[in-house]
C-alpha positions in Angstrom: 9.8 -15.2 31.8 12.6 -12.9 33.0 14.8 -15.9 33.6 14.1 -17.2 30.1 15.1 -13.9 28.5 18.3 -13.8 30.6 19.3 -17.3 29.6 18.8 -16.6 25.9 20.6 -13.3 25.9 23.5 -14.7 27.8 23.6 -18.0 25.9 26.8 -18.8 24.0 25.2 -21.7 22.2 25.4 -19.9 19.0 26.2 -20.6 15.3 27.2 -19.1 12.1 24.5 -19.9 9.5 24.7 -23.4 8.1 25.0 -23.9 4.4 21.9 -24.2 2.3 22.1 -27.1 -0.1 20.1 -25.6 -3.0 21.2 -24.3 -6.3 23.4 -21.3 -6.8 21.5 -19.3 -9.3 23.6 -17.6 -11.9 22.7 -14.0 -11.6 22.0 -12.6 -15.1 22.6 -9.0 -13.8 26.0 -9.8 -12.3 28.8 -8.0 -13.9 31.3 -10.7 -13.2 31.3 -14.4 -14.0 30.3 -16.8 -11.2 33.8 -18.0 -10.5 34.7 -14.4 -9.5 31.7 -13.6 -7.4 32.1 -14.0 -3.6 29.0 -14.4 -1.5 28.1 -14.8 2.2 25.2 -17.2 1.7 26.7 -19.5 4.3 27.9 -16.6 6.6 31.4 -17.0 5.2 33.2 -15.7 2.1 33.2 -18.2 -0.7 32.8 -18.2 -4.5 29.2 -18.3 -5.8 29.9 -21.3 -8.0 30.8 -23.3 -4.8 27.7 -22.4 -2.8 24.9 -25.0 -2.9 22.3 -22.3 -2.4 19.5 -20.5 -4.3 21.1 -17.1 -4.5 20.7 -14.3 -7.0 23.6 -11.9 -6.6 23.8 -8.2 -7.5 27.5 -7.3 -7.2 29.0 -3.9 -6.5 29.7 -3.5 -10.2 26.1 -4.4 -11.1 24.7 -2.0 -8.4 26.8 0.8 -10.0 25.9 -0.2 -13.6 22.2 -0.5 -13.0 21.7 2.3 -10.5 19.9 0.0 -8.1 19.5 1.7 -4.7 16.4 0.5 -3.0 14.3 -2.7 -3.0 12.1 -1.6 -5.8 15.2 -1.4 -8.0 16.9 -4.7 -7.4 13.7 -6.7 -7.1 13.0 -5.9 -10.7 16.3 -7.4 -11.7 15.4 -10.8 -10.1 13.3 -13.5 -11.7 10.3 -14.7 -9.8 10.2 -11.7 -7.5 7.8 -8.7 -7.7 7.2 -5.7 -5.4 4.6 -3.1 -4.6 6.1 -0.2 -2.8 5.1 3.3 -1.6 1.6 3.5 -3.0 -0.1 3.7 0.4 2.9 5.1 2.2 6.6 4.6 2.3 6.6 1.9 5.0 4.2 -0.2 3.0 6.4 -2.6 0.9 5.0 -5.9 -0.3 7.5 -8.4 -1.8 6.3 -11.6 -3.5 8.9 -14.4 -4.2 7.7 -17.3 -6.3 4.1 -16.4 -5.4 4.7 -16.3 -1.6 3.7 -12.7 -0.7 3.4 -10.7 2.4 0.1 -9.4 3.8 -0.1 -5.7 4.3 -0.4 -5.0 8.1 0.9 -8.6 8.8 4.4 -9.6 9.6 7.3 -9.7 7.1 7.5 -12.6 4.6 11.1 -11.9 3.7 14.1 -11.8 6.1 16.2 -8.6 5.7 19.8 -9.1 6.8 22.2 -6.2 6.6 25.9 -6.8 7.5 24.9 -9.9 9.4 22.1 -8.3 11.5 18.5 -9.4 11.0 16.2 -6.4 10.7 12.8 -7.3 12.2 11.0 -4.2 10.6 11.2 -4.0 6.9 9.4 -0.7 6.7 12.6 0.9 5.6 13.0 -1.1 2.3 11.9 2.0 0.5 15.1 3.7 1.7 18.8 3.3 0.9 20.4 0.9 3.4 23.9 2.5 3.1 26.9 2.2 0.8 25.8 -1.1 -0.8 28.5 -3.5 -2.0 26.5 -6.6 -2.7 22.9 -7.8 -2.6 21.9 -11.5 -2.4 18.3 -12.7 -2.8 17.5 -16.2 -1.6 14.2 -17.9 -2.5 12.1 -20.4 -0.7 11.7 -20.8 3.1 14.9 -19.5 4.8 13.8 -19.4 8.5 16.0 -22.3 9.5 19.0 -20.3 8.4 18.2 -16.6 8.2 15.6 -16.1 10.9 12.1 -14.9 11.6 9.4 -14.7 9.0 11.5 -15.8 6.1 8.7 -17.8 4.5 9.3 -16.5 1.0 13.1 -15.9 1.2 15.8 -13.6 2.4 17.5 -10.4 1.2 21.1 -10.3 2.4 22.9 -6.9 2.0 26.5 -6.1 2.6 27.7 -2.5 2.9 31.1 -0.9 2.6 33.8 -1.7 5.2 36.6 0.7 6.0 39.9 0.1 4.3 43.5 0.9 5.3 43.6 4.3 3.6 41.3 7.3 3.4 38.7 7.0 0.6 36.2 9.6 -0.5 33.5 9.0 -3.1 30.2 10.4 -4.2 27.5 10.5 -6.8 25.0 13.0 -8.0 22.1 12.7 -10.5 19.4 14.9 -12.0 16.4 13.8 -14.0 13.0 15.1 -15.2 10.2 15.9 -12.7 12.6 17.8 -10.5 14.3 14.5 -9.6 17.7 14.9 -7.9 19.8 12.5 -5.8 23.2 12.5 -4.2 25.3 10.5 -1.9 28.8 10.7 -0.4 31.0 8.2 1.4 34.1 8.8 3.5 36.0 5.9 5.0 39.4 5.0 6.3 41.5 4.2 9.3 41.4 5.8 12.7 44.3 3.8 13.9 46.0 0.5 13.4 42.9 -1.5 14.5 40.0 0.9 14.0 38.3 2.1 10.9 35.2 4.1 10.0 32.7 4.6 7.3 30.3 7.6 7.1 27.9 7.9 4.3 24.9 10.1 3.6 22.2 9.9 0.9 19.6 12.4 -0.3 16.9 12.1 -3.0 13.9 14.1 -4.0 11.3 14.0 -6.8 8.0 15.7 -7.7 6.9 12.3 -9.1 4.9 11.6 -12.3 1.3 12.5 -11.6 -0.4 15.9 -10.9 -3.6 16.9 -9.1 -5.9 18.8 -11.5 -7.8 20.4 -8.6 -5.0 21.8 -6.6 -3.6 23.6 -9.6 -6.9 25.2 -10.4 -8.1 28.6 -9.2 -11.0 27.0 -7.5 -8.6 25.4 -4.9 -7.4 28.6 -3.4 -10.9 30.2 -3.5 -12.7 27.2 -2.0 -10.1 26.4 0.7 -8.4 29.7 1.7 -7.4 28.2 5.1 -6.2 24.8 3.7 -2.5 24.2 4.5 -0.5 24.3 1.3 2.1 21.6 0.3 3.6 20.8 -3.0 0.0 20.7 -4.1 0.2 19.7 -7.7 2.2 16.5 -7.1 0.5 13.2 -6.3 3.6 11.1 -5.8 6.4 13.4 -4.6 9.0 12.1 -2.3 12.0 13.5 -0.3 14.3 11.4 1.8 17.7 11.5 3.4 19.7 9.3 5.7 23.1 9.2 7.3 24.9 6.0 8.3 28.0 5.6 10.5 30.1 2.5 11.0 33.1 1.7 13.3 35.0 -1.5 12.8 37.4 -2.5 15.6 39.8 -5.4 15.1 42.0 -5.6 18.2 43.4 -9.0 16.9 43.0 -11.4 14.0 40.5 -13.4 16.1 38.2 -10.5 17.1 36.0 -8.1 15.2 33.6 -5.6 16.7 31.2 -3.9 14.3 29.3 -0.9 15.6 26.7 0.8 13.3 24.1 3.6 13.6 21.6 5.0 11.1 19.2 7.9 11.1 16.7 8.5 8.3 13.8 10.8 7.4 11.3 10.7 4.6 8.5 13.1 3.6 6.3 12.3 0.6 2.9 11.7 -0.8 0.4 9.0 0.3 -2.6 7.1 -1.1 -1.9 7.6 -4.8 -5.1 5.8 -5.7 -8.2 6.3 -7.8 -11.4 4.4 -7.1 -13.2 2.4 -9.9 -16.4 0.5 -10.0 -16.7 -3.2 -11.1 -20.5 -3.4 -11.4 -21.3 -5.2 -14.7 -25.1 -5.2 -14.1 -25.2 -1.5 -13.6 -22.9 -0.9 -16.6 -25.3 -3.0 -18.8 -28.5 -1.4 -17.4 -27.4 2.1 -18.1 -25.1 1.3 -21.1 -22.3 3.0 -19.1 -19.0 1.0 -19.4 -17.4 3.3 -16.8 -19.2 1.3 -14.1 -17.3 -1.8 -15.1 -14.0 -0.4 -16.5 -11.0 -2.5 -17.3 -8.6 -1.4 -14.6 -5.7 -1.4 -17.1 -7.5 1.1 -19.3 -8.5 3.5 -16.5 -7.5 7.1 -17.1 -6.1 8.5 -13.8 -7.6 11.7 -12.6 -6.4 13.1 -9.2 -8.6 15.8 -7.8 -8.3 16.1 -4.0 -8.7 18.9 -1.5 -6.3 17.4 1.0 -2.7 17.2 -0.1 -1.7 13.8 1.3 1.5 13.5 3.3 3.5 10.7 4.6 6.2 11.2 7.3 8.7 8.6 8.3 11.7 8.7 10.6 13.9 6.0 11.9 16.9 5.5 14.2 18.8 2.2 14.2 21.9 1.0 15.9 23.6 -2.3 16.4 26.8 -3.9 17.7 28.1 -7.2 16.3 30.9 -9.3 17.7 32.8 -12.0 15.8 35.2 -14.0 17.9 37.3 -17.0 17.0 37.5 -19.2 20.1 39.6 -22.0 18.7 40.8 -23.1 15.3 37.6 -24.9 14.8 35.0 -22.8 16.7 33.8 -19.3 16.1 31.4 -17.2 18.1 29.2 -14.4 16.6 26.5 -12.3 18.2 24.8 -9.0 18.0 22.4 -6.6 19.8 20.2 -4.4 17.7 17.8 -1.5 18.4 15.4 0.2 16.0 12.7 2.8 16.4 10.6 3.7 13.4 7.8 6.3 13.4 5.5 6.5 10.4 2.2 8.3 9.8 0.2 9.7 6.9 -2.9 11.6 6.2 -5.2 12.0 3.2 -8.7 12.4 2.0 -11.1 9.8 3.2 -13.2 7.1 1.4 -16.6 7.9 2.8 -18.0 10.3 0.0 -19.8 7.5 -1.8 -21.8 6.6 1.3 -23.1 10.0 2.3 -21.4 9.8 5.7 -20.8 13.5 5.9 -23.5 14.8 3.6 -25.2 16.9 6.3 -22.0 18.6 7.3 -22.0 22.3 6.5 -18.6 22.2 4.8 -19.7 19.3 2.7 -22.8 21.2 1.5 -20.8 24.4 0.8 -17.9 22.8 -1.0 -20.2 20.6 -3.1 -22.2 23.7 -4.1 -19.0 25.7 -5.0 -17.5 22.8 -7.0 -20.6 21.4 -8.7 -19.6 20.3 -12.2 -15.9 20.1 -11.5 -14.5 17.4 -13.8 -13.6 14.6 -11.4 -13.0 11.0 -12.5 -16.0 9.3 -14.2 -18.4 7.9 -13.2 -18.1 10.0 -10.0 -19.3 13.6 -9.9 -19.7 16.6 -7.6 -23.5 17.1 -7.3 -24.7 16.6 -3.7 -28.4 16.8 -4.5 -28.4 14.4 -7.4 -29.1 10.8 -6.3 -27.7 9.5 -9.6 -24.2 10.9 -8.9 -21.7 9.1 -6.7 -19.4 11.3 -4.7 -15.9 9.8 -5.0 -13.3 9.0 -2.4 -10.3 11.3 -2.4 -12.4 14.1 -3.9 -12.1 17.9 -4.1 -15.0 18.3 -1.7 -15.0 17.7 2.0 -17.8 15.1 1.9 -15.3 12.1 1.9 -13.9 13.2 5.3 -10.2 12.7 6.1 -8.1 9.8 7.3 -5.0 9.8 9.5 -3.0 6.6 10.2 0.0 6.1 12.5 2.2 3.1 12.8 5.1 3.3 15.2 7.4 0.4 16.1 10.3 -0.1 18.4 12.4 -3.3 18.3 15.1 -4.7 20.4 16.8 -8.0 19.3 19.8 -10.1 20.2 21.4 -13.2 18.7 24.3 -15.4 19.5 25.8 -18.2 17.4 28.4 -20.8 17.8 29.7 -22.6 14.7 32.2 -25.3 13.8 34.8 -25.1 11.1 33.0 -24.5 7.8 35.8 -26.0 5.9 35.8 -29.5 7.5 33.9 -32.5 6.4 31.4 -32.3 9.3 30.1 -28.8 10.1 27.7 -27.7 12.8 26.1 -24.7 14.3 23.9 -23.8 17.3 22.2 -20.6 18.3 19.5 -18.6 20.0 17.6 -15.4 19.3 15.4 -12.9 21.2 13.2 -10.1 19.9 10.9 -7.6 21.6 8.5 -5.6 19.5 6.4 -2.7 20.8 4.0 -1.5 18.1 1.3 1.2 18.1 -1.3 1.6 15.3 -4.3 3.9 14.9 -6.7 4.7 12.1 -8.7 7.9 12.5 -11.6 8.9 10.3 -12.2 12.7 10.7 -14.6 15.4 9.7 -13.0 17.5 6.9 -13.8 21.2 7.4 -11.4 22.3 4.7 -8.7 23.3 7.3 -6.3 20.4 7.0 -5.7 17.3 9.1 -4.8 17.3 12.7 -2.0 14.7 13.1 -3.5 13.0 16.2 -5.1 9.6 16.6 -8.0 11.2 18.4 -8.9 14.8 18.5 -11.9 17.0 19.4 -10.5 19.9 17.5 -13.4 21.3 15.6 -11.2 21.8 12.5 -10.8 18.0 12.1 -12.7 16.2 14.9 -12.5 12.4 15.1 -15.6 10.5 13.9 -14.4 6.9 13.9 -11.3 5.4 15.4 -9.4 2.1 15.7 -6.4 2.3 18.1 -4.4 -0.6 19.4 -1.0 -1.4 20.9 0.7 -4.7 20.1 3.5 -6.2 22.1 5.6 -9.3 21.0 8.3 -11.4 22.6 10.1 -13.8 20.3 12.3 -16.7 21.5 14.1 -18.9 19.0 16.7 -21.7 19.1 18.3 -23.1 16.0 21.0 -25.4 14.7 22.4 -27.1 11.7 24.6 -30.0 10.6 26.3 -30.6 7.2 28.1 -33.8 6.2 30.2 -34.4 3.2 30.6 -38.1 2.7 32.5 -37.5 -0.5 34.0 -34.5 -2.3 31.0 -34.5 -4.6 28.1 -35.1 -2.2 26.8 -32.8 0.5 24.0 -33.5 2.9 22.6 -30.9 5.4 19.9 -30.5 7.9 18.9 -27.4 9.8 16.1 -26.5 12.1 14.7 -23.5 14.0 12.1 -23.5 16.7 10.2 -20.2 17.2 8.0 -19.2 20.2 6.1 -15.9 19.7 4.2 -14.5 22.6 1.9 -11.7 21.4 -0.7 -9.5 23.1 -2.7 -6.5 22.1 -4.8 -4.0 23.9 -7.5 -1.7 22.5 -6.9 2.0 23.2 -10.6 3.0 23.0 -12.4 2.8 26.4 -15.2 0.3 26.7 -18.7 1.7 26.5 -20.7 4.1 24.3 -18.5 6.7 22.7 -20.6 9.2 20.7 -20.1 11.6 18.0 -19.5 15.3 18.5 -22.5 17.0 20.1 -24.8 18.5 17.5 -23.6 16.4 14.6 -26.5 14.7 12.9 -25.6 12.7 9.8 -26.9 10.1 7.4 -25.3 6.8 6.8 -26.1 5.2 10.2 -25.0 1.6 10.5 -28.2 0.8 12.5 -30.4 2.0 9.7 -31.9 5.1 11.4 -30.8 8.7 11.7 -27.5 9.0 13.4 -27.5 11.0 16.6 -24.9 11.5 19.3 -26.8 9.1 21.5 -26.5 6.0 19.3 -23.2 6.0 17.5 -20.0 4.4 18.6 -16.6 5.8 17.9 -15.5 2.2 17.1 -18.5 0.5 15.6 -17.1 -2.8 17.0 -18.2 -1.6 20.4 -21.9 -1.6 19.4 -23.7 -4.4 21.3 -25.8 -4.9 18.1 -22.6 -6.5 16.6 -20.7 -7.2 19.8 -23.0 -8.2 22.7 -20.4 -7.6 25.3 -19.8 -4.0 24.2 -16.2 -4.5 25.2 -13.0 -4.9 23.2 -11.0 -6.9 25.6 -7.2 -7.4 25.6 -6.0 -10.5 23.8 -3.0 -12.8 24.2 -1.8 -15.6 22.0 1.3 -17.7 21.6 2.5 -19.1 18.3 5.0 -21.9 18.0 6.5 -23.8 15.2 9.5 -25.8 14.1 11.1 -25.1 10.8 13.3 -27.9 9.4 15.3 -27.8 6.1 16.9 -30.8 4.5 19.1 -30.4 1.4 21.3 -32.5 -0.9 23.8 -31.4 -3.5 25.7 -33.6 -5.9 28.5 -32.5 -8.2 27.7 -34.7 -11.3 30.8 -33.3 -13.2 33.4 -30.6 -12.5 31.0 -28.1 -14.2 27.5 -29.4 -13.3 25.8 -29.7 -10.0 22.5 -31.3 -9.1 20.5 -30.4 -6.0 17.2 -31.0 -4.1 15.8 -29.5 -0.9 12.7 -29.4 1.3 11.9 -26.9 3.9 9.1 -25.5 6.2 8.4 -21.8 6.4 6.6 -20.2 9.4 5.1 -16.8 9.8 3.5 -15.9 13.1 -0.2 -15.2 13.5 -1.5 -12.0 15.0 -4.2 -9.5 15.7 -6.3 -7.2 13.6 -7.5 -3.9 15.1 -10.0 -4.6 17.8 -13.6 -4.7 16.6 -12.8 -5.8 13.0 -14.8 -9.0 13.2 -17.8 -7.3 14.7 -17.8 -4.6 12.0 -17.6 -7.2 9.2 -20.3 -9.3 10.7 -22.6 -6.4 11.3 -22.2 -4.4 8.1 -21.5 -7.1 5.6 -22.7 -10.5 6.8 -25.9 -9.4 8.5 -26.4 -6.4 6.2 -25.9 -7.9 2.7 -25.3 -11.7 3.3 -21.6 -11.5 2.2 -20.8 -14.8 3.8 -17.4 -13.6 5.1 -15.3 -15.2 7.8 -13.0 -12.6 9.4 -11.6 -12.9 12.9 -9.9 -10.4 15.2 -7.1 -13.0 15.4 -5.5 -14.4 12.3 -3.6 -17.7 12.2 0.0 -18.5 11.7 1.1 -19.2 8.1 3.0 -22.5 7.4 4.5 -23.4 4.0 6.1 -26.6 2.8 8.5 -26.1 -0.1 10.2 -28.6 -2.5 12.8 -27.6 -5.0 15.1 -29.6 -7.4 17.3 -28.5 -10.2 20.6 -28.3 -12.0 23.2 -25.6 -12.5 26.6 -25.3 -14.1 28.7 -24.2 -17.0 28.1 -25.3 -20.6 31.3 -23.9 -22.0 33.7 -21.4 -20.4 31.9 -18.1 -19.9 28.4 -19.5 -20.4 26.6 -20.4 -17.1 23.1 -21.7 -16.6 20.6 -22.9 -14.0 17.2 -24.6 -14.1 15.0 -25.4 -11.2 11.5 -26.6 -10.5 9.5 -26.1 -7.2 6.3 -26.9 -5.5 5.1 -25.0 -2.4 2.0 -25.8 -0.3 0.9 -23.1 2.1 -1.6 -23.4 5.0 -3.3 -20.4 6.3 -1.7 -18.0 3.9 -2.1 -14.5 5.3 -3.9 -12.1 3.0 -4.8 -8.4 3.3 -8.4 -7.4 3.1 -9.7 -3.8 2.6 -13.3 -2.9 3.5 -15.0 0.5 3.0 -18.5 1.5 4.0 -20.5 3.9 6.1 -18.2 3.2 9.0 -15.2 4.5 7.1 -12.4 2.1 6.2 -11.1 -1.1 7.7 -7.8 -3.0 7.1 -7.6 -6.6 8.2 -5.5 -9.7 7.7 -7.4 -12.9 6.9 -6.3 -16.5 6.1 -6.5 -18.5 3.0 -6.7 -22.1 4.2 -4.7 -23.8 1.4 -2.8 -22.5 -1.6 -0.5 -24.4 -3.9 2.3 -23.0 -6.1 4.1 -24.9 -8.8 6.7 -23.4 -11.0 9.9 -23.5 -13.0 12.8 -21.0 -13.1 15.9 -20.7 -15.2 18.6 -18.2 -16.1 21.8 -17.9 -18.3 24.8 -15.6 -18.4 27.1 -15.6 -21.3 30.3 -13.6 -21.9 30.4 -13.1 -25.7 33.6 -11.1 -25.7 35.8 -9.2 -23.4 33.5 -6.7 -21.6 30.4 -7.9 -23.5 27.8 -10.0 -21.6 24.3 -11.1 -22.5 21.9 -12.5 -19.8 18.4 -13.6 -19.3 16.1 -15.3 -16.8 12.5 -16.4 -16.6 10.1 -17.7 -14.0 6.6 -19.3 -14.4 4.4 -19.8 -11.4 1.0 -21.7 -11.5 -0.9 -21.0 -8.3 -4.3 -22.2 -7.1 -6.4 -21.6 -4.0 -7.4 -25.0 -2.8 -9.5 -23.9 0.2 -10.6 -20.6 1.5 -13.0 -20.4 4.5 -12.9 -16.6 4.5 -14.5 -16.6 0.9 -15.4 -20.2 -0.1 -16.4 -19.2 -3.6 -12.8 -18.3 -4.5 -11.6 -21.9 -4.5 -9.8 -22.5 -7.9 -8.7 -18.9 -8.3 -5.1 -17.8 -8.6 -3.2 -16.8 -5.4 -3.4 -13.0 -4.9 -0.4 -10.9 -5.9 1.2 -13.8 -7.8 2.4 -12.9 -11.3 2.0 -15.7 -13.8 5.5 -15.1 -15.1 8.5 -12.8 -15.2 11.1 -12.5 -17.9 14.4 -10.6 -17.6 16.6 -10.0 -20.7 19.6 -7.8 -21.1 23.0 -7.0 -22.5 26.0 -5.0 -21.2 29.2 -3.7 -22.6 31.6 -2.5 -19.9 35.1 -2.2 -21.4 37.9 0.1 -22.5 38.0 2.7 -25.3 41.5 3.7 -24.5 43.9 3.0 -21.7 42.3 5.6 -19.5 38.8 5.7 -20.7 36.0 3.1 -20.6 32.5 2.8 -22.1 29.4 1.5 -20.4 26.3 0.5 -22.4 23.6 -1.5 -20.7 20.0 -2.5 -21.5 17.6 -4.3 -19.1 14.1 -5.4 -20.1 11.6 -6.8 -17.5 8.3 -8.4 -18.5 5.9 -9.0 -15.6 3.0 -11.3 -16.3 -0.7 -10.9 -15.5 -1.6 -10.6 -11.8 -4.7 -10.7 -9.6 -4.3 -8.9 -6.3 -7.3 -10.4 -4.5 -8.8 -13.8 -4.0 -12.0 -12.5 -5.6 -11.5 -12.6 -9.4 -14.1 -13.7 -11.9 -16.6 -14.2 -9.0 -20.0 -12.5 -8.5 -20.1 -10.7 -5.1 -23.0 -8.9 -3.3 -22.3 -5.2 -2.5 -23.6 -2.7 0.0 -25.3 -0.9 -2.9 -27.5 -3.9 -3.5 -25.8 -4.6 -6.9 -23.6 -7.5 -7.9 -19.9 -7.0 -8.5 -17.4 -9.0 -10.6 -13.7 -8.5 -10.6 -12.5 -10.0 -13.8 -11.5 -6.5 -14.9 -9.3 -5.9 -11.9 -6.5 -8.2 -13.1 -3.4 -6.3 -13.9 -2.3 -7.1 -17.5 1.2 -8.1 -18.4 3.6 -5.2 -18.9 7.2 -4.7 -20.0 9.7 -2.1 -18.8 12.9 -1.2 -20.7 15.8 0.6 -18.9 18.9 1.9 -20.7 22.2 3.3 -19.4 25.2 4.5 -21.2 28.2 6.7 -20.6 32.0 7.1 -20.0 34.1 5.8 -17.2 37.5 6.9 -16.0 39.8 5.6 -13.3 38.2 7.8 -10.7 35.0 9.1 -12.3 32.0 8.2 -14.5 29.3 10.2 -16.4 26.3 8.1 -17.4 23.0 9.0 -19.0 20.0 6.8 -18.1 16.4 6.3 -19.1 14.1 4.2 -17.0 10.8 3.0 -18.6 12.1 4.3 -22.0 8.8 3.6 -23.8 6.8 5.4 -21.1 4.7 2.2 -20.5 1.6 2.9 -18.5 0.8 0.1 -16.1 -0.8 -0.5 -12.7 1.4 -0.9 -9.7 -1.4 -2.3 -7.5 -5.1 -2.9 -7.5 -6.7 -3.1 -4.0 -10.0 -4.7 -4.4 -12.8 -3.9 -2.0 -15.3 -6.6 -3.0 -18.4 -5.5 -1.0 -17.9 -1.9 -2.1 -18.3 -3.0 -5.7 -15.1 -1.5 -6.8 -11.3 -1.3 -6.4 -8.6 1.2 -5.6 -6.0 1.4 -8.4 -2.5 2.9 -8.3 -0.4 3.8 -11.3 3.2 2.7 -11.9 6.2 4.9 -12.5 6.5 6.6 -15.9 9.6 7.6 -17.8 12.6 9.0 -16.1 15.5 10.5 -18.1 18.6 11.9 -16.5 22.3 11.9 -16.0 24.5 10.6 -13.1 28.1 11.4 -12.3 30.4 9.7 -9.8 33.8 10.3 -8.4 36.2 8.4 -6.2 39.6 9.1 -4.8 
């Protein structure tokens, strides 16, 4: 093994990325026409109109004119792409491209490449990646070209390079809800061959939603020892980062790019309400709140624990670009990243009576009886008709603490032929080592805050249930490509990548019977009798009733796959190109927290006959994608594209969330077969000097063909797949006088209806003995209008902006917990109105 690593790291059989022969999508948000936009989709600078690639480009001008800073901003400018970000915690970002979506707690589904370096951990997508100069979004499997886990596509980001003179620039903005942001960039030469860039960014907001309990007098009187935070805010966020870059060019043939980045974030977590989806109960008691339409839910946040998410990261990389001969170029990099992420919040166990015999539960329920929490939940411990809610103002729901730390080391080398010749080639190799730690701690809430430890016997917040695992991964990959141009109009290309992923995991909880705290006697025992210290397991997966061995043994698995891509591009006329391509996407399999299968089998299959198939290991995901289309120019200044696609996915990885007397459980399962069929188009028209109108649309029809995990869901839509997206907009960016310009811009985004789970209009048994149906958990279509307008000088700008002008209320995510009989819903951002100023000299 050591020899293999050495050979790969020292290999010089490396290549610059081969060209992708698919269509170059005309980006409707681009501020410049396509013949002026330069992209790096083939790892070389060339005009967008000449690239046979599916690329949506957000230029430096468009970044400035839209205010796009992080993934949630620029994804909303891109047709066929949706995102869920920051509702659980900052590192939890789920991107779906043409229906292909990532599984929370699984591997990435989108390759993130920043300045030529592949980032193996996309947990930082919620943060600014530096002084952005261009963003390119590629759709469809890109693993053959862009690397690991690019089953849905790739996001390629370029940041500022140093120039030959000193430059200083900055921006500052202020908006409602105590929202402030600022950034500064300093760059320039340090000598004839050395340049630098240093930039920092800071942003803070109180968010849009407030906690009605933590602003009430009862909060201070009931919890005098509770640590105080922002308190009233549900979705506050504060982040900062600093980036440094040194670019050394000792000769025209050599470039060494050294980068380092440090970031910190502190914000809220778990911005959810729980709702029931029990139509039988709603009908029996004539109580619609037991089967509410998730889109009509009125959010009420009333929690005794002020949730908090902390994230810090250090990243560094060095990249070499060396011209060996006139026809051969060598590139390579070594990268290191270390991200630490944790959060704590109220627990989910209130509904199950897990902590009902705790003295603090009894006392806080008595003190807060009748407090107006979200219907149909209530605070009345002795009333069997009242459900205690998750994330409640009483301590009866317990606490949760989760930690996810990850350290990555990667290296890549590429050797490429002349990209301008008739026959181009590339070869390369890649290595990645991942060391990840994950824990989920369900604790007793005594009203004294949360201890930020995976396991603690501290009586203020002792651990009651625990999942704790370490995950280690070694990735080896070899890739190459070949492009042939038999004529000036025809291009044929083939690329391939072979990945070997060796993964292993080890449970951190010792084998054997780990009991509760001595003296703690509670209800809600999974064995059906009174829970005592003698018969409860810290991880229920250790219980021989569900796991005969009573042991959670270490596991190892190797996942391998070859990812080919074949493309053809034909210039039908000087202004119209035709294209077609086929490719395979691969995302590695992996491991759930140890004991997951035992818990599901014991609590849900044996307990209520749920008929679930969940494994501690989940399978690799393989997709086969076809695409064909046309792009070009109708008349000067009017560009268009139209493409159709079909993607078949095997073992699509999907996130499942289970709650019950054991606390909560997060697992990744597989959907055996899913099909996506769709069409996508866009246009960009320059009406007059400085005035542009643009639009794009995507329609995706998805269907689950086979699902062993939940066979009754066959025929349903794929989860997290929006039926359609529509982007429309207009921009004027032109002069008023010789020294003064005017910017006016409008962007409208319509996102179609979306189910977030495989379970949709299906009847499902629940742990309450009632049937659930999740028709009402589909997110309705919603439209968001953003406006920007202001003045621009040669070295400054002052712009007013309004995001979500109409204050449209919509759901960001619906996490369905089928056997719970309900779902956890998170609201989307409301209206932000502010002003931004920039300077540059």
